[in-house]
BAMIBA-252063 format. One record per residue (C-alpha): chain; z, x, y; residue in three letters. Coordinates in steps of 0.25 Angstrom, whole numbers, always signed. Layout:
// residues N
<pt "A" <Z X Y> "Ala">
...
// end
This chain:
// residues 586
<pt "A" <+547 +217 -634> "Met">
<pt "A" <+540 +229 -632> "Pro">
<pt "A" <+540 +234 -618> "Ala">
<pt "A" <+530 +230 -607> "Val">
<pt "A" <+527 +240 -597> "Ala">
<pt "A" <+525 +232 -584> "Glu">
<pt "A" <+519 +238 -572> "Glu">
<pt "A" <+518 +232 -554> "Thr">
<pt "A" <+500 +224 -528> "Ala">
<pt "A" <+491 +226 -518> "Val">
<pt "A" <+476 +228 -521> "Asp">
<pt "A" <+476 +239 -531> "Met">
<pt "A" <+475 +253 -526> "Pro">
<pt "A" <+469 +264 -535> "Ala">
<pt "A" <+477 +268 -547> "Pro">
<pt "A" <+489 +275 -543> "Gly">
<pt "A" <+485 +272 -529> "Gly">
<pt "A" <+493 +268 -516> "Thr">
<pt "A" <+493 +254 -508> "Ala">
<pt "A" <+492 +256 -493> "Pro">
<pt "A" <+505 +261 -488> "Pro">
<pt "A" <+505 +248 -478> "Ser">
<pt "A" <+504 +238 -489> "Gln">
<pt "A" <+509 +239 -503> "Thr">
<pt "A" <+513 +229 -513> "Ile">
<pt "A" <+526 +226 -505> "Val">
<pt "A" <+519 +222 -493> "Asp">
<pt "A" <+505 +219 -496> "Gly">
<pt "A" <+500 +206 -492> "Pro">
<pt "A" <+500 +194 -503> "Pro">
<pt "A" <+487 +189 -508> "Asp">
<pt "A" <+486 +178 -499> "Gly">
<pt "A" <+491 +170 -489> "Pro">
<pt "A" <+506 +168 -492> "Gly">
<pt "A" <+506 +179 -502> "Gly">
<pt "A" <+500 +172 -513> "Gly">
<pt "A" <+493 +159 -518> "Ala">
<pt "A" <+505 +149 -515> "Pro">
<pt "A" <+496 +138 -517> "Gly">
<pt "A" <+494 +143 -532> "Gly">
<pt "A" <+481 +148 -529> "Ser">
<pt "A" <+481 +162 -537> "Ser">
<pt "A" <+466 +166 -534> "Gly">
<pt "A" <+470 +176 -523> "Gly">
<pt "A" <+483 +179 -530> "Ser">
<pt "A" <+476 +182 -543> "Ser">
<pt "A" <+465 +190 -536> "Gly">
<pt "A" <+475 +199 -529> "Gly">
<pt "A" <+483 +200 -542> "Ile">
<pt "A" <+470 +204 -549> "Leu">
<pt "A" <+466 +215 -539> "Lys">
<pt "A" <+480 +220 -539> "Ser">
<pt "A" <+481 +222 -554> "Gly">
<pt "A" <+467 +227 -556> "Ala">
<pt "A" <+470 +242 -556> "Ile">
<pt "A" <+484 +239 -564> "Met">
<pt "A" <+476 +231 -575> "Ala">
<pt "A" <+465 +242 -575> "Leu">
<pt "A" <+477 +253 -576> "Gly">
<pt "A" <+485 +245 -586> "Thr">
<pt "A" <+472 +243 -594> "Leu">
<pt "A" <+469 +258 -595> "Ala">
<pt "A" <+484 +259 -599> "Ser">
<pt "A" <+483 +249 -610> "Arg">
<pt "A" <+469 +253 -615> "Val">
<pt "A" <+474 +267 -617> "Thr">
<pt "A" <+487 +262 -622> "Gly">
<pt "A" <+481 +256 -633> "Phe">
<pt "A" <+473 +268 -636> "Leu">
<pt "A" <+486 +275 -636> "Arg">
<pt "A" <+493 +264 -646> "Thr">
<pt "A" <+480 +264 -655> "Ala">
<pt "A" <+482 +280 -656> "Val">
<pt "A" <+496 +280 -658> "Ile">
<pt "A" <+493 +269 -669> "Val">
<pt "A" <+482 +277 -676> "Ala">
<pt "A" <+492 +290 -675> "Ala">
<pt "A" <+504 +283 -680> "Leu">
<pt "A" <+500 +271 -688> "Gly">
<pt "A" <+510 +259 -687> "Thr">
<pt "A" <+520 +264 -697> "Gly">
<pt "A" <+534 +271 -697> "Leu">
<pt "A" <+530 +282 -687> "Leu">
<pt "A" <+522 +273 -678> "Ala">
<pt "A" <+535 +264 -677> "Asn">
<pt "A" <+544 +276 -675> "Ala">
<pt "A" <+535 +281 -663> "Tyr">
<pt "A" <+533 +267 -657> "Asn">
<pt "A" <+547 +263 -658> "Thr">
<pt "A" <+553 +276 -652> "Ala">
<pt "A" <+542 +275 -641> "Asn">
<pt "A" <+547 +260 -639> "Thr">
<pt "A" <+561 +265 -635> "Ile">
<pt "A" <+559 +271 -622> "Pro">
<pt "A" <+551 +259 -617> "Asn">
<pt "A" <+563 +251 -622> "Gln">
<pt "A" <+574 +259 -615> "Ile">
<pt "A" <+566 +260 -602> "Tyr">
<pt "A" <+563 +245 -601> "Asp">
<pt "A" <+577 +242 -605> "Leu">
<pt "A" <+584 +250 -594> "Leu">
<pt "A" <+574 +251 -584> "Leu">
<pt "A" <+560 +246 -586> "Gly">
<pt "A" <+564 +231 -583> "Gly">
<pt "A" <+570 +237 -569> "Ile">
<pt "A" <+558 +244 -565> "Leu">
<pt "A" <+547 +234 -569> "Thr">
<pt "A" <+554 +221 -564> "Ser">
<pt "A" <+564 +225 -553> "Ile">
<pt "A" <+559 +238 -546> "Ile">
<pt "A" <+546 +233 -541> "Val">
<pt "A" <+552 +220 -534> "Pro">
<pt "A" <+563 +227 -529> "Leu">
<pt "A" <+554 +238 -523> "Leu">
<pt "A" <+545 +228 -518> "Val">
<pt "A" <+557 +221 -512> "Arg">
<pt "A" <+563 +234 -505> "Ala">
<pt "A" <+549 +237 -498> "Lys">
<pt "A" <+548 +222 -494> "Glu">
<pt "A" <+561 +225 -487> "Arg">
<pt "A" <+559 +239 -481> "Asp">
<pt "A" <+549 +249 -487> "Arg">
<pt "A" <+555 +261 -483> "Ala">
<pt "A" <+569 +256 -490> "Ala">
<pt "A" <+560 +251 -501> "Gly">
<pt "A" <+555 +266 -503> "Glu">
<pt "A" <+569 +272 -503> "Gln">
<pt "A" <+572 +261 -514> "Tyr">
<pt "A" <+562 +266 -523> "Glu">
<pt "A" <+567 +279 -522> "Gln">
<pt "A" <+581 +275 -525> "Arg">
<pt "A" <+577 +267 -537> "Val">
<pt "A" <+567 +277 -542> "Phe">
<pt "A" <+579 +287 -542> "Thr">
<pt "A" <+588 +277 -550> "Leu">
<pt "A" <+577 +275 -560> "Ala">
<pt "A" <+575 +290 -562> "Val">
<pt "A" <+590 +292 -565> "Ile">
<pt "A" <+591 +280 -574> "Gly">
<pt "A" <+579 +284 -582> "Leu">
<pt "A" <+584 +297 -585> "Gly">
<pt "A" <+597 +293 -589> "Ala">
<pt "A" <+591 +282 -598> "Leu">
<pt "A" <+581 +292 -605> "Thr">
<pt "A" <+591 +302 -608> "Leu">
<pt "A" <+601 +292 -614> "Val">
<pt "A" <+590 +286 -622> "Ser">
<pt "A" <+586 +300 -628> "Leu">
<pt "A" <+600 +300 -634> "Leu">
<pt "A" <+599 +286 -640> "Leu">
<pt "A" <+584 +288 -647> "Ala">
<pt "A" <+591 +287 -660> "Pro">
<pt "A" <+598 +274 -656> "Val">
<pt "A" <+585 +268 -651> "Phe">
<pt "A" <+577 +271 -664> "Ile">
<pt "A" <+588 +265 -673> "Asp">
<pt "A" <+587 +253 -665> "Val">
<pt "A" <+573 +250 -664> "Leu">
<pt "A" <+569 +256 -677> "Gly">
<pt "A" <+581 +252 -685> "Ser">
<pt "A" <+571 +253 -697> "Ser">
<pt "A" <+568 +267 -695> "Phe">
<pt "A" <+574 +277 -705> "Thr">
<pt "A" <+572 +292 -708> "Gly">
<pt "A" <+560 +299 -702> "Asp">
<pt "A" <+556 +287 -695> "Gln">
<pt "A" <+568 +286 -687> "Arg">
<pt "A" <+569 +301 -684> "Asp">
<pt "A" <+555 +301 -679> "Val">
<pt "A" <+558 +289 -671> "Ala">
<pt "A" <+569 +295 -665> "Ile">
<pt "A" <+562 +308 -661> "Leu">
<pt "A" <+551 +300 -655> "Phe">
<pt "A" <+561 +293 -647> "Ala">
<pt "A" <+568 +304 -642> "Arg">
<pt "A" <+554 +308 -636> "Phe">
<pt "A" <+550 +295 -631> "Phe">
<pt "A" <+563 +292 -624> "Leu">
<pt "A" <+560 +301 -611> "Pro">
<pt "A" <+549 +291 -609> "Gln">
<pt "A" <+560 +281 -603> "Ile">
<pt "A" <+561 +290 -590> "Phe">
<pt "A" <+546 +291 -588> "Phe">
<pt "A" <+544 +276 -591> "Tyr">
<pt "A" <+553 +273 -580> "Gly">
<pt "A" <+549 +282 -570> "Ile">
<pt "A" <+535 +277 -572> "Gly">
<pt "A" <+539 +263 -571> "Ala">
<pt "A" <+546 +265 -558> "Phe">
<pt "A" <+535 +273 -553> "Ala">
<pt "A" <+526 +261 -555> "Gly">
<pt "A" <+536 +252 -549> "Ala">
<pt "A" <+535 +260 -536> "Ile">
<pt "A" <+520 +261 -536> "Leu">
<pt "A" <+519 +246 -539> "Asn">
<pt "A" <+527 +242 -528> "Ala">
<pt "A" <+519 +252 -518> "Arg">
<pt "A" <+506 +245 -522> "Gly">
<pt "A" <+501 +255 -532> "Ser">
<pt "A" <+499 +251 -546> "Phe">
<pt "A" <+489 +259 -553> "Gly">
<pt "A" <+496 +271 -559> "Ala">
<pt "A" <+506 +264 -566> "Pro">
<pt "A" <+495 +257 -574> "Met">
<pt "A" <+487 +268 -576> "Trp">
<pt "A" <+498 +279 -579> "Ala">
<pt "A" <+500 +274 -593> "Pro">
<pt "A" <+486 +278 -596> "Val">
<pt "A" <+491 +292 -596> "Leu">
<pt "A" <+503 +290 -606> "Asn">
<pt "A" <+492 +282 -616> "Asn">
<pt "A" <+483 +294 -616> "Leu">
<pt "A" <+493 +305 -619> "Val">
<pt "A" <+497 +296 -631> "Val">
<pt "A" <+484 +293 -635> "Ile">
<pt "A" <+482 +309 -635> "Ala">
<pt "A" <+495 +310 -644> "Val">
<pt "A" <+491 +300 -654> "Gly">
<pt "A" <+477 +307 -655> "Gly">
<pt "A" <+484 +320 -656> "Ala">
<pt "A" <+494 +314 -667> "Phe">
<pt "A" <+481 +309 -675> "Leu">
<pt "A" <+474 +322 -675> "Ala">
<pt "A" <+486 +330 -680> "Ile">
<pt "A" <+490 +320 -692> "Thr">
<pt "A" <+482 +317 -704> "Ala">
<pt "A" <+485 +302 -708> "Gly">
<pt "A" <+497 +294 -706> "Pro">
<pt "A" <+511 +300 -702> "Val">
<pt "A" <+524 +294 -704> "Asp">
<pt "A" <+538 +298 -699> "Pro">
<pt "A" <+541 +307 -711> "Ser">
<pt "A" <+527 +315 -709> "Thr">
<pt "A" <+526 +316 -694> "Ile">
<pt "A" <+528 +331 -689> "Ser">
<pt "A" <+536 +336 -678> "Asp">
<pt "A" <+522 +339 -670> "Asp">
<pt "A" <+517 +325 -672> "Met">
<pt "A" <+531 +320 -668> "Leu">
<pt "A" <+531 +328 -655> "Leu">
<pt "A" <+515 +324 -652> "Leu">
<pt "A" <+520 +310 -653> "Leu">
<pt "A" <+533 +311 -645> "Ala">
<pt "A" <+529 +320 -633> "Ile">
<pt "A" <+515 +314 -632> "Gly">
<pt "A" <+520 +300 -631> "Thr">
<pt "A" <+532 +303 -620> "Thr">
<pt "A" <+522 +313 -613> "Gly">
<pt "A" <+513 +301 -610> "Gly">
<pt "A" <+524 +292 -603> "Ile">
<pt "A" <+528 +305 -595> "Val">
<pt "A" <+513 +307 -590> "Leu">
<pt "A" <+512 +292 -586> "Gln">
<pt "A" <+525 +293 -578> "Thr">
<pt "A" <+520 +306 -571> "Ile">
<pt "A" <+506 +299 -568> "Ala">
<pt "A" <+513 +289 -558> "Leu">
<pt "A" <+519 +300 -548> "Trp">
<pt "A" <+506 +303 -541> "Pro">
<pt "A" <+505 +287 -538> "Ser">
<pt "A" <+519 +286 -534> "Leu">
<pt "A" <+516 +298 -524> "Arg">
<pt "A" <+504 +291 -518> "Arg">
<pt "A" <+511 +279 -516> "Val">
<pt "A" <+521 +287 -507> "Gly">
<pt "A" <+533 +287 -517> "Phe">
<pt "A" <+541 +300 -517> "Arg">
<pt "A" <+554 +299 -526> "Trp">
<pt "A" <+566 +305 -519> "Arg">
<pt "A" <+578 +303 -526> "Pro">
<pt "A" <+589 +294 -521> "Arg">
<pt "A" <+600 +285 -525> "Leu">
<pt "A" <+605 +280 -512> "Asp">
<pt "A" <+603 +265 -516> "Phe">
<pt "A" <+607 +255 -505> "Lys">
<pt "A" <+617 +244 -506> "Lys">
<pt "A" <+612 +233 -515> "Gly">
<pt "A" <+600 +241 -520> "Glu">
<pt "A" <+605 +246 -534> "Leu">
<pt "A" <+612 +232 -536> "Gly">
<pt "A" <+598 +225 -534> "Glu">
<pt "A" <+592 +234 -545> "Val">
<pt "A" <+604 +231 -554> "Ala">
<pt "A" <+604 +217 -552> "Arg">
<pt "A" <+590 +215 -556> "Met">
<pt "A" <+590 +226 -566> "Ala">
<pt "A" <+602 +219 -573> "Gly">
<pt "A" <+594 +207 -578> "Trp">
<pt "A" <+582 +215 -580> "Thr">
<pt "A" <+588 +225 -589> "Leu">
<pt "A" <+594 +213 -597> "Leu">
<pt "A" <+580 +207 -598> "Tyr">
<pt "A" <+574 +220 -603> "Val">
<pt "A" <+586 +222 -613> "Ala">
<pt "A" <+582 +208 -619> "Leu">
<pt "A" <+568 +212 -620> "Thr">
<pt "A" <+571 +226 -626> "Gln">
<pt "A" <+580 +220 -635> "Ser">
<pt "A" <+569 +211 -641> "Ala">
<pt "A" <+561 +224 -642> "Leu">
<pt "A" <+572 +231 -650> "Val">
<pt "A" <+572 +220 -660> "Val">
<pt "A" <+557 +219 -661> "Ile">
<pt "A" <+556 +235 -663> "Thr">
<pt "A" <+567 +235 -674> "Ala">
<pt "A" <+561 +223 -682> "Leu">
<pt "A" <+546 +227 -680> "Thr">
<pt "A" <+551 +241 -685> "Asn">
<pt "A" <+559 +235 -696> "Ala">
<pt "A" <+547 +226 -700> "Ala">
<pt "A" <+537 +239 -701> "Gly">
<pt "A" <+547 +247 -710> "Asn">
<pt "A" <+549 +235 -719> "Thr">
<pt "A" <+534 +233 -720> "Ala">
<pt "A" <+532 +247 -723> "Gln">
<pt "A" <+543 +248 -734> "Glu">
<pt "A" <+536 +235 -740> "Ala">
<pt "A" <+523 +243 -741> "Gly">
<pt "A" <+515 +234 -731> "Leu">
<pt "A" <+511 +245 -722> "Gly">
<pt "A" <+516 +251 -708> "Gln">
<pt "A" <+511 +241 -699> "Gly">
<pt "A" <+521 +231 -698> "Tyr">
<pt "A" <+532 +236 -688> "Gly">
<pt "A" <+534 +240 -674> "Tyr">
<pt "A" <+521 +248 -672> "Thr">
<pt "A" <+512 +236 -674> "Pro">
<pt "A" <+520 +227 -665> "Tyr">
<pt "A" <+521 +239 -654> "Phe">
<pt "A" <+506 +240 -654> "Asn">
<pt "A" <+503 +226 -654> "Ala">
<pt "A" <+512 +223 -642> "Tyr">
<pt "A" <+505 +234 -635> "Gln">
<pt "A" <+491 +226 -637> "Leu">
<pt "A" <+498 +214 -633> "Phe">
<pt "A" <+503 +221 -620> "Gln">
<pt "A" <+489 +224 -616> "Leu">
<pt "A" <+484 +211 -608> "Pro">
<pt "A" <+498 +209 -601> "Tyr">
<pt "A" <+498 +224 -598> "Ala">
<pt "A" <+484 +224 -591> "Ile">
<pt "A" <+485 +211 -585> "Val">
<pt "A" <+499 +205 -584> "Gly">
<pt "A" <+505 +219 -580> "Val">
<pt "A" <+495 +221 -568> "Ser">
<pt "A" <+497 +206 -564> "Val">
<pt "A" <+513 +207 -564> "Ile">
<pt "A" <+512 +221 -557> "Thr">
<pt "A" <+504 +214 -547> "Ala">
<pt "A" <+512 +203 -545> "Leu">
<pt "A" <+526 +208 -546> "Leu">
<pt "A" <+527 +213 -532> "Pro">
<pt "A" <+519 +202 -527> "Arg">
<pt "A" <+529 +192 -533> "Met">
<pt "A" <+541 +200 -528> "Ser">
<pt "A" <+536 +200 -515> "Arg">
<pt "A" <+534 +183 -515> "Phe">
<pt "A" <+548 +183 -521> "Ala">
<pt "A" <+554 +191 -510> "Ala">
<pt "A" <+547 +182 -500> "Glu">
<pt "A" <+551 +169 -507> "Gly">
<pt "A" <+536 +166 -509> "Lys">
<pt "A" <+538 +157 -522> "Thr">
<pt "A" <+525 +151 -522> "Ala">
<pt "A" <+518 +164 -520> "Asp">
<pt "A" <+526 +170 -531> "Leu">
<pt "A" <+522 +158 -540> "Arg">
<pt "A" <+507 +160 -537> "Ala">
<pt "A" <+508 +175 -540> "Ala">
<pt "A" <+514 +172 -553> "Phe">
<pt "A" <+504 +161 -557> "Ser">
<pt "A" <+493 +169 -553> "Gly">
<pt "A" <+497 +181 -560> "Gly">
<pt "A" <+500 +174 -573> "Leu">
<pt "A" <+486 +168 -573> "Arg">
<pt "A" <+479 +180 -569> "Leu">
<pt "A" <+486 +189 -581> "Ser">
<pt "A" <+483 +178 -591> "Ser">
<pt "A" <+467 +179 -588> "Val">
<pt "A" <+469 +192 -596> "Ile">
<pt "A" <+480 +190 -605> "Ile">
<pt "A" <+476 +177 -612> "Met">
<pt "A" <+463 +181 -617> "Pro">
<pt "A" <+469 +195 -621> "Ala">
<pt "A" <+479 +187 -629> "Ala">
<pt "A" <+468 +180 -635> "Ala">
<pt "A" <+460 +192 -638> "Leu">
<pt "A" <+473 +198 -645> "Met">
<pt "A" <+475 +186 -653> "Leu">
<pt "A" <+460 +185 -659> "Val">
<pt "A" <+456 +199 -660> "Leu">
<pt "A" <+470 +206 -662> "Gly">
<pt "A" <+465 +212 -676> "Pro">
<pt "A" <+453 +219 -669> "Glu">
<pt "A" <+462 +224 -658> "Ile">
<pt "A" <+472 +231 -666> "Thr">
<pt "A" <+461 +235 -676> "Thr">
<pt "A" <+453 +243 -664> "Val">
<pt "A" <+466 +248 -659> "Leu">
<pt "A" <+475 +252 -671> "Phe">
<pt "A" <+467 +253 -684> "Ala">
<pt "A" <+465 +268 -683> "His">
<pt "A" <+471 +280 -688> "Gly">
<pt "A" <+485 +278 -695> "Asn">
<pt "A" <+484 +263 -692> "Ser">
<pt "A" <+477 +254 -702> "Ser">
<pt "A" <+469 +240 -699> "Ser">
<pt "A" <+481 +233 -706> "Glu">
<pt "A" <+490 +240 -696> "Asp">
<pt "A" <+481 +235 -685> "Ala">
<pt "A" <+481 +221 -690> "Met">
<pt "A" <+497 +220 -690> "Val">
<pt "A" <+496 +225 -675> "Ile">
<pt "A" <+485 +214 -672> "Ala">
<pt "A" <+494 +202 -678> "Arg">
<pt "A" <+506 +206 -670> "Ile">
<pt "A" <+496 +208 -657> "Met">
<pt "A" <+491 +194 -660> "Gln">
<pt "A" <+505 +188 -659> "Met">
<pt "A" <+507 +195 -646> "Phe">
<pt "A" <+494 +190 -641> "Ala">
<pt "A" <+500 +176 -641> "Ile">
<pt "A" <+512 +180 -633> "Ala">
<pt "A" <+503 +188 -622> "Leu">
<pt "A" <+502 +175 -612> "Val">
<pt "A" <+517 +172 -612> "Pro">
<pt "A" <+521 +187 -613> "Phe">
<pt "A" <+513 +190 -599> "Ser">
<pt "A" <+517 +177 -593> "Thr">
<pt "A" <+532 +180 -596> "Tyr">
<pt "A" <+530 +194 -590> "Gln">
<pt "A" <+524 +189 -577> "Leu">
<pt "A" <+535 +179 -575> "Met">
<pt "A" <+546 +189 -577> "Leu">
<pt "A" <+540 +195 -564> "Arg">
<pt "A" <+542 +182 -556> "Val">
<pt "A" <+557 +184 -559> "Phe">
<pt "A" <+557 +199 -556> "Tyr">
<pt "A" <+549 +196 -543> "Ala">
<pt "A" <+561 +187 -538> "His">
<pt "A" <+571 +198 -543> "Gly">
<pt "A" <+575 +190 -553> "Asp">
<pt "A" <+579 +198 -566> "Thr">
<pt "A" <+589 +188 -572> "Arg">
<pt "A" <+579 +178 -576> "Thr">
<pt "A" <+570 +186 -584> "Pro">
<pt "A" <+583 +192 -591> "Ala">
<pt "A" <+587 +178 -595> "Leu">
<pt "A" <+573 +174 -600> "Ile">
<pt "A" <+573 +186 -607> "Gly">
<pt "A" <+585 +181 -616> "Phe">
<pt "A" <+575 +170 -620> "Val">
<pt "A" <+564 +178 -624> "Met">
<pt "A" <+570 +189 -630> "Val">
<pt "A" <+579 +181 -639> "Gly">
<pt "A" <+567 +174 -644> "Cys">
<pt "A" <+559 +186 -646> "Asn">
<pt "A" <+571 +193 -654> "Ile">
<pt "A" <+574 +180 -663> "Ala">
<pt "A" <+559 +179 -665> "Leu">
<pt "A" <+558 +194 -670> "Ala">
<pt "A" <+570 +192 -679> "Phe">
<pt "A" <+564 +180 -685> "Thr">
<pt "A" <+550 +187 -688> "Ala">
<pt "A" <+557 +199 -694> "Tyr">
<pt "A" <+565 +190 -703> "Thr">
<pt "A" <+556 +178 -707> "Val">
<pt "A" <+542 +185 -708> "Leu">
<pt "A" <+536 +194 -718> "Asp">
<pt "A" <+536 +209 -714> "Val">
<pt "A" <+521 +209 -712> "Lys">
<pt "A" <+523 +198 -700> "Trp">
<pt "A" <+536 +203 -694> "Ile">
<pt "A" <+530 +210 -683> "Val">
<pt "A" <+519 +198 -680> "Val">
<pt "A" <+531 +188 -680> "Gly">
<pt "A" <+539 +196 -670> "Ile">
<pt "A" <+527 +197 -661> "Ala">
<pt "A" <+526 +182 -661> "Ala">
<pt "A" <+540 +182 -657> "Gly">
<pt "A" <+538 +190 -646> "Leu">
<pt "A" <+527 +181 -640> "Gly">
<pt "A" <+537 +169 -642> "Ile">
<pt "A" <+547 +175 -635> "Ala">
<pt "A" <+538 +178 -623> "Tyr">
<pt "A" <+533 +164 -623> "Ala">
<pt "A" <+548 +160 -621> "Ala">
<pt "A" <+550 +169 -610> "Gly">
<pt "A" <+538 +165 -603> "Ala">
<pt "A" <+541 +150 -604> "Val">
<pt "A" <+556 +152 -600> "Thr">
<pt "A" <+552 +160 -588> "Ser">
<pt "A" <+541 +150 -584> "Trp">
<pt "A" <+553 +139 -583> "Leu">
<pt "A" <+562 +148 -575> "Val">
<pt "A" <+551 +152 -565> "Leu">
<pt "A" <+546 +139 -564> "Arg">
<pt "A" <+559 +135 -557> "Arg">
<pt "A" <+560 +148 -550> "Lys">
<pt "A" <+545 +147 -544> "Leu">
<pt "A" <+545 +132 -542> "Asp">
<pt "A" <+534 +132 -550> "Gly">
<pt "A" <+525 +140 -559> "Met">
<pt "A" <+511 +137 -554> "Asp">
<pt "A" <+511 +131 -570> "Gly">
<pt "A" <+498 +123 -567> "Arg">
<pt "A" <+490 +134 -564> "Arg">
<pt "A" <+496 +144 -574> "Ile">
<pt "A" <+495 +134 -586> "Val">
<pt "A" <+481 +129 -581> "Gly">
<pt "A" <+476 +144 -580> "Gly">
<pt "A" <+481 +147 -593> "His">
<pt "A" <+475 +135 -600> "Leu">
<pt "A" <+462 +139 -594> "Lys">
<pt "A" <+464 +153 -599> "Leu">
<pt "A" <+467 +148 -613> "Leu">
<pt "A" <+454 +140 -614> "Val">
<pt "A" <+447 +152 -609> "Ala">
<pt "A" <+453 +161 -619> "Val">
<pt "A" <+448 +152 -631> "Leu">
<pt "A" <+434 +156 -630> "Pro">
<pt "A" <+439 +171 -629> "Leu">
<pt "A" <+447 +169 -642> "Gly">
<pt "A" <+436 +162 -650> "Gly">
<pt "A" <+425 +173 -647> "Phe">
<pt "A" <+434 +184 -651> "Ala">
<pt "A" <+439 +177 -664> "Tyr">
<pt "A" <+423 +173 -667> "Ala">
<pt "A" <+420 +189 -664> "Thr">
<pt "A" <+431 +191 -674> "His">
<pt "A" <+426 +183 -686> "Leu">
<pt "A" <+412 +188 -683> "Ala">
<pt "A" <+415 +202 -685> "Val">
<pt "A" <+424 +200 -697> "Asp">
<pt "A" <+413 +193 -703> "Ala">
<pt "A" <+403 +202 -701> "Leu">
<pt "A" <+410 +216 -703> "Val">
<pt "A" <+424 +213 -706> "Gly">
<pt "A" <+437 +216 -698> "Ala">
<pt "A" <+448 +227 -699> "Gly">
<pt "A" <+440 +239 -695> "Ser">
<pt "A" <+438 +245 -681> "Leu">
<pt "A" <+423 +242 -678> "Leu">
<pt "A" <+423 +227 -682> "Pro">
<pt "A" <+437 +226 -674> "Ala">
<pt "A" <+430 +233 -661> "Leu">
<pt "A" <+418 +224 -661> "Val">
<pt "A" <+426 +211 -662> "Thr">
<pt "A" <+436 +216 -651> "Leu">
<pt "A" <+424 +220 -642> "Val">
<pt "A" <+416 +207 -643> "Val">
<pt "A" <+427 +197 -646> "Gly">
<pt "A" <+434 +202 -633> "Thr">
<pt "A" <+421 +203 -625> "Ala">
<pt "A" <+415 +189 -628> "Gly">
<pt "A" <+428 +182 -628> "Gly">
<pt "A" <+431 +189 -615> "Gly">
<pt "A" <+418 +184 -609> "Ala">
<pt "A" <+420 +169 -614> "Leu">
<pt "A" <+435 +170 -608> "Tyr">
<pt "A" <+430 +174 -593> "Leu">
<pt "A" <+418 +164 -595> "Val">
<pt "A" <+428 +152 -599> "Thr">
<pt "A" <+438 +156 -589> "Ala">
<pt "A" <+429 +156 -578> "Lys">
<pt "A" <+423 +143 -582> "Leu">
<pt "A" <+438 +137 -582> "Leu">
<pt "A" <+440 +143 -568> "Arg">
<pt "A" <+451 +151 -571> "Val">
<pt "A" <+454 +157 -558> "Glu">
<pt "A" <+460 +170 -562> "Glu">
<pt "A" <+448 +174 -571> "Val">
<pt "A" <+439 +170 -560> "Gln">
<pt "A" <+447 +179 -550> "Thr">
<pt "A" <+447 +190 -560> "Met">
<pt "A" <+432 +190 -563> "Ile">
<pt "A" <+429 +189 -548> "Ser">
<pt "A" <+439 +201 -544> "Thr">
<pt "A" <+432 +210 -555> "Phe">
<pt "A" <+418 +206 -551> "Ala">
<pt "A" <+421 +210 -537> "Arg">
<pt "A" <+424 +224 -541> "Arg">
<pt "A" <+411 +225 -549> "Leu">
<pt "A" <+402 +235 -543> "Pro">
<pt "A" <+392 +229 -533> "Gly">
<pt "A" <+401 +217 -530> "Arg">
// end
């Protein structure tokens, strides 16, 4: 499974800003009496989460929009064939290694540990930050050096079908990309410290810098080439431009967080004087998290290898170049957009809050926070999934049918993305439920559930590769991923229902049924727009696709909001009233 970058409230300070010294997320007051909405009322809780996530969502939106521009430029420059597969496979490796050996710890363990340490003693908690940061720097440095030595091995595993020039180019890319591990790790830890101190903007905005660098690199690559380039024709200058520019963007993204760290009062002073039990606490929680991440990364290894093999087989059969890992990778980036903008922002705002409730034994408040967060995130995620499903061809045509990528290549990405769209709700639900376990300091249960999900994913991926025609292999693998996340979500729900003495299921199911009804007019209008434009001017080119996308999204979105308001979906009403209050003159 491609790695998901998951980021972590008081009312939001300005981007990169600081919560007042006397009140950070650790010791800020709850949303209401008793810290939440024990009675199941989530109006105040949803409003608090919405306000807490507003700047995060805006920053993530800017990051994702520029990220899609970056992806579109890279697709236009490299196409979706052998060179693109080599580039994207090599660029996946640092994410996989970082996630496997450190990312899971930073995103799911460190924030709750920092929250608990500061709950016990603020000064001691800040010293704890220094010790863990020092340990992370040393571990990341060693991990990066070892990974550089193993670059050929990684390519032979993930790109087992790569031979000749394609393998050589992929290894060269990997050696330039692997130092990203260190900077990813430092950036993630810096984000955890900022989140725990009530500062959320910078970690969400910093990726924009990376995207802008890669956009410039892709544009420069297009400017110095004349037509498609493959691994046997790419020059050394072109290779260096792509390799150095791609890693340079990650370095800039990490450095950009340092001023915000200084503003919140963090000054790194290397120290390893861990107190008794501290390393044991990290190791105990990290062990199960590493198992969970290893499971998910094993699925990604299988999927990467199978999709690369499918792409090479399709090219050898003369079917074109757009049936391998690169279309899968690009469709996954689109799939992540709604979750990244809304789900990550909600999770980021909720994790410290749920950790505090769990530490204080406030199960009812934790349950209410989870329920409100899930229903709030679905307000955006469900209509987004519907638009991706109905207008998938238009979305991918607008983004990817340029330069060295054809309309046919864009349609392959669309079919994969439509399969992912079906998985969007179970994926987001599963990710939020994981944070309930982590808020309790429970990393064992997610790891055990991971066996169910990953086993299902790998089995379905091999089945798709074995039984489907080569044109449909990657689409089938995407469908398997959706089924796997649904299995993980159902299993997590059953376990958490016992852990939380209920899941507020009536409100969650009722809210989602209302949203489903509200989504139907949106989907109908978008599809009618698709049919009308297709009948009038035809499909497959940029202008008709853009018109369909704009009209279908705007009109369908308006119908969705009106229908949801008529159905009295409280999260939609909260969202509308919150934004209305922020309009000029209000």
